[in-house]
C-alpha positions in Angstrom: 11.7 -12.8 13.5 11.2 -9.8 11.2 7.9 -9.7 9.5 7.1 -9.4 5.8 4.9 -6.6 4.3 3.4 -6.5 0.9 1.8 -3.3 -0.4 -0.2 -3.4 -3.7 -0.9 -0.1 -5.4 -2.3 0.9 -8.8 0.2 3.7 -9.8 3.8 4.6 -9.1 3.1 7.4 -6.6 0.1 5.9 -4.7 2.2 4.3 -2.0 3.9 7.6 -1.1 0.6 9.5 -0.8 -1.2 6.8 1.1 1.2 5.0 3.4 4.8 6.1 2.7 5.4 7.2 6.3 4.0 4.0 7.7 5.9 1.7 5.4 9.1 3.6 6.3 8.4 3.1 10.0 7.9 -0.6 9.5 11.1 -0.9 7.5 12.9 0.8 10.3 11.4 -1.8 12.7 13.0 -4.5 10.6 10.1 -5.5 8.3 11.0 -6.9 4.8 8.8 -4.7 2.5 7.7 -5.5 -1.0 5.7 -3.2 -3.2 3.7 -4.2 -6.2 2.7 -1.5 -8.7 0.0 -2.7 -11.0 0.1 -0.2 -13.9 3.0 1.1 -16.0 2.3 4.8 -15.2 2.2 5.6 -19.0 -0.7 8.0 -19.0 -0.1 10.0 -15.8 0.3 13.4 -17.5 -1.6 16.2 -19.1 1.0 16.5 -21.8 0.0 14.2 -24.6 3.5 14.2 -26.1 4.8 12.5 -22.9 2.3 9.6 -22.9 3.8 6.2 -23.5 7.0 4.3 -23.1 9.1 7.4 -22.2 6.9 8.3 -19.3 6.8 4.7 -18.1 10.6 4.6 -18.0 10.7 7.9 -16.1 8.1 6.8 -13.6 10.0 3.5 -13.0 13.1 5.5 -12.2 11.2 7.8 -9.9 9.6 4.8 -8.1 13.0 3.2 -7.6 14.4 6.3 -6.0 11.3 6.6 -3.7 11.5 2.9 -2.7 15.1 3.4 -1.6 14.1 6.4 0.5 11.3 4.5 2.2 13.3 1.3 2.7 11.4 -1.0 0.3 13.3 -4.3 -0.3 11.6 -5.3 -3.6 9.7 -3.5 -6.3 7.4 -5.5 -8.6 5.7 -4.2 -11.7 2.8 -5.9 -13.4 2.7 -3.6 -16.4 -1.0 -3.1 -16.8 -1.9 0.0 -18.9 -2.3 3.0 -16.7 -5.9 4.2 -16.6 -7.3 1.0 -18.2 -7.3 -1.5 -15.3 -10.5 -3.5 -14.9 -11.3 -6.2 -12.3 -10.7 -9.5 -14.0 -9.6 -13.0 -13.3 -6.2 -12.2 -14.9 -5.7 -9.4 -12.5 -6.7 -11.5 -9.5 -4.3 -14.3 -10.7 -1.4 -11.9 -11.2 -1.9 -10.5 -7.7 -2.3 -14.0 -6.3 1.1 -14.8 -7.8 2.7 -11.8 -6.1 0.9 -12.7 -2.8 2.1 -16.3 -2.8 5.6 -15.2 -3.7 5.9 -12.4 -1.1 4.1 -14.4 1.6 3.2 -11.3 3.6 2.2 -11.2 7.3 0.9 -7.7 6.7 -0.9 -6.9 3.4 -1.5 -3.2 2.5 -4.2 -2.6 -0.1 -6.0 0.3 -1.7 -9.5 1.3 -0.7 -11.9 0.0 -3.4 -14.7 2.3 -2.3 -16.3 4.1 -5.3 -16.7 7.4 -3.4 -14.5 8.7 -0.6 -16.5 10.3 2.3 -18.8 12.1 -0.2 -15.8 14.3 -1.1 -14.6 12.8 -4.4 -14.8 9.8 -6.7 -12.1 7.2 -6.3 -9.9 6.4 -9.3 -11.2 3.4 -11.3 -7.7 1.8 -11.3 -7.7 2.2 -7.5 -11.1 0.5 -7.1 -10.2 -2.4 -9.4 -6.8 -3.0 -7.8 -8.2 -2.6 -4.2 -11.0 -5.1 -4.7 -8.9 -7.7 -6.5 -6.3 -7.4 -3.7 -8.9 -8.0 -1.0 -10.3 -11.0 -2.9 -6.8 -12.6 -3.1 -6.8 -12.9 0.7 -10.1 -15.0 0.6 -9.4 -17.4 -2.3 -6.8 -16.9 -5.0 -3.8 -16.4 -2.6 -4.8 -18.9 0.1 -6.6 -21.8 -1.6 -5.1 -24.4 -3.8 -8.2 -24.9 -5.9 -8.1 -21.3 -7.1 -5.7 -20.9 -10.1 -4.0 -24.3 -9.8 -1.6 -23.2 -12.6 0.1 -21.3 -9.8 0.9 -24.6 -8.1 2.6 -25.7 -11.4 4.8 -22.6 -11.0 5.8 -23.8 -7.5 3.6 -21.2 -5.7 1.8 -22.8 -2.8 -1.1 -20.9 -1.2 0.0 -18.6 1.6 -2.0 -19.0 4.8 0.2 -17.0 7.2 -1.5 -13.6 6.6 -2.1 -11.8 9.9 -3.4 -8.4 9.0 -4.9 -6.5 6.0 -4.4 -2.7 6.1 -6.7 -0.7 3.8 -4.9 2.6 3.0 -6.4 6.0 2.2 -7.7 8.2 0.9 -10.1 9.4 3.5 -10.0 9.3 7.3 -9.8 5.7 8.7 -10.0 4.5 12.3 -6.5 3.2 13.0 -3.8 5.9 13.1 -0.1 5.2 12.8 2.5 7.6 14.3 4.8 8.7 11.4 6.4 11.6 13.2 9.8 10.0 12.9 9.3 9.2 9.2 7.2 12.1 7.8 10.3 13.6 6.2 11.0 10.4 4.3 7.4 10.3 3.2 7.9 13.8 1.8 11.2 13.1 0.2 9.8 9.9 -1.4 6.8 11.8 -2.8 9.1 14.5 -4.2 11.0 11.8 -6.0 7.9 11.6 -8.3 8.7 14.9 -10.0 6.8 14.0 -13.1 3.7 14.0 -10.9 4.2 16.7 -8.2 6.2 19.2 -10.4 8.7 21.6 -9.0 6.7 23.1 -6.2 8.5 21.2 -3.4 7.6 23.8 -0.8 3.9 23.5 -1.7 3.9 19.7 -1.6 5.8 19.7 1.7 3.3 22.1 3.2 0.3 20.0 2.0 1.7 16.7 3.3 2.6 18.2 6.7 -0.8 19.8 7.1 -2.7 16.6 6.1 -0.6 14.2 8.2 -0.7 16.6 11.1 -4.5 16.7 11.0 -4.6 12.9 10.9 -2.0 12.5 13.7 -3.9 14.9 15.9 -6.8 12.4 16.2 -4.5 10.1 18.1 -2.2 12.6 19.8 0.6 12.3 17.4 2.6 14.9 15.6 2.0 13.3 12.2 0.0 10.3 11.2 -1.5 8.1 8.5 -4.8 6.2 8.9 -6.0 2.8 7.9 -8.7 0.3 8.3 -7.2 -2.9 9.7 -8.7 -6.4 9.4 -7.2 -9.3 11.2 -10.0 -12.0 11.5 -12.5 -13.8 9.5 -12.1 -15.9 6.3 -8.6 -15.6 4.9 -6.9 -15.6 8.3 -5.6 -18.9 9.6 -4.2 -18.1 13.1 -4.8 -21.6 14.4 -2.7 -23.5 11.9 0.3 -25.2 13.4 2.9 -24.2 10.9 2.4 -20.4 11.2 5.6 -18.4 11.7 6.0 -16.5 14.9 6.1 -12.7 14.3 6.0 -9.7 16.5 4.5 -6.5 15.1 5.3 -4.6 18.3 2.9 -2.3 19.9 -0.4 -2.0 17.8 -1.5 1.3 16.4 -4.3 2.9 18.3 -7.9 3.0 17.2 -9.2 6.4 18.2 -12.7 5.0 18.5 -11.6 3.1 21.6 -8.4 4.8 22.7 -8.3 8.1 24.7 -6.6 10.8 22.7 -3.3 11.9 24.3 -3.0 15.7 24.4 0.3 17.3 23.6 1.5 20.0 25.9 
């Protein structure tokens, strides 16, 4: 059977930067992909006159175009105010609702680390969304005693999760080959014109250089990297009612896989 993927991001363009090529590859493999964007994107500009509902509408349209390019089946908006997201029980409940609805086998989340490789400070929205997303896998999305009001909505806990993929920024151990989908990653990113501007050539060059550097670690033309977790609390591989899914050949972890050299 095809597997289901849920990716949760803070802002409308986070997906394309962090894992657009990988999600496009999985969609090509037959995965049913759902993306949840937590904020409304209303403050993502240096032009104060654009802040607010007009920018929100523009960024929604941009995200819809990008989702079509990548192959995303469903796009969910939670509508939190851009730049003001804090970790809260309400956030965890809302993400648990999405998790129980989408019932993902693969769950892609943002890195909640405060600083990235001593290079820069991670966005506060990213940190809050990433941490709440991880916590959903342990309790709110998988346990009936957490947020029982979701049961009243007909949303049972989902205990079929197989893998959590923590996306960038920063270099992570598992590299996915996106050589076949890097152009779609670029095209999807360019759909966010309000964020990347008119310098398509510059953005294309930057994405190619960055993903080529990542891919080189595993012998690929272009790559994206992740931390992958598939065991421990939150995973229920021994339950009898789990669906049978095939993820295909796993992505290599350069820490244990010899690098293939290109001729």
